[in-house]
N, C-alpha and C positions, 0 to 999 in steps of 0.2 A: 326882216331880221337882218341886221348888219353882220358882216363877217368880221372875224377878229383882225384880219389884215387891214380892214378899213377903220377900225376903232382907234381912237387917240390913246387908249390905255394899253395898246399892244405895240411893242417895239421890235423890229426885225433887224438883227445885227448883220454885219458884213458877211458873216459865215452862214447866214440863213437861219440862225437860231432865234427863236421867238422868246421874248421876255414879257410877261404880263404884269401890268401894274394894277389890275383890278382886284378888289377886295369884296367878297360877297356881303360883308356887313356895312360897307361904306359907299361904294361907287359902282354898282352894277348897272349897266345901261339897259339890258333887256332880260326877261326871265330865262331865256335860253343860255345866257351867260353863266348862270349858276350851274346848269347841267354840264356845260363845257368845263367850267372850273372844277367840278367834281371829277370829271374824267381825267383831267390833267393831274389832280392830286392822287387819284387812284393809280394812274400810271406811274407816278413817282413812288408810291408805296410799293407797287409790284417790283419796280426796278431795285429799290433798296432791299426788298426781301430776296430777290434773286442774287444780289451781291452778297448778302449774308449767307445764303445757301452755298455759294461758292467757297467762302471762307470755311464754313463747316465741313465741306468736302475736302478741303486741304488739311484741316486739323484732324479729321477722322483717323487717318493712319497713325498719327502721332499719339492720339488719345488711346487707341487700341494697344499700342506698344507700352504706353505708361501703365495701363490697367493690367496687362500681362506681367509687367515687371513688379507691380505692387502685389499681385496674387502670388507670384513666386516668392517674394520676400516674406509674405505672411505665412505661406506654407513652410518655409525654411524656419521661421520663428516657432511655429507650432512643433516642428520636428525637434528642435533643440530644447524645447521645454517638456518633452516626453519623459525625461529622466525624473522629473519631479513627481510624476504619477506612480513610479515604481511598478510599472506593469511590464513584466517580461513576457516574451512570446512562449517560453516554456511553461510558465504558470498558467497561461490561458489554456494550453492544451490539457493540462491536468484537471482543470475545472470542467472542461467539457467532458 
């Protein structure tokens, strides 16, 4: 099995970063290359998921504040529309 660093489809940049030109549907050298390619893609998927979770963590406090504000506004609207029901507290005590 050849190593990725020895393959002509792998390029190593000056900063040590590797870029792979291999495509599992076109130019795979060995069967192990597919497993490596899957691991690389899985690592990229996990990295993007972690980035998304960081953003969700930053947005969570703002989302909580927004929901509390909306609940307060809805409660205030409900209180202002109580006059339409014509239910007084004194009338409720007499009924009981």
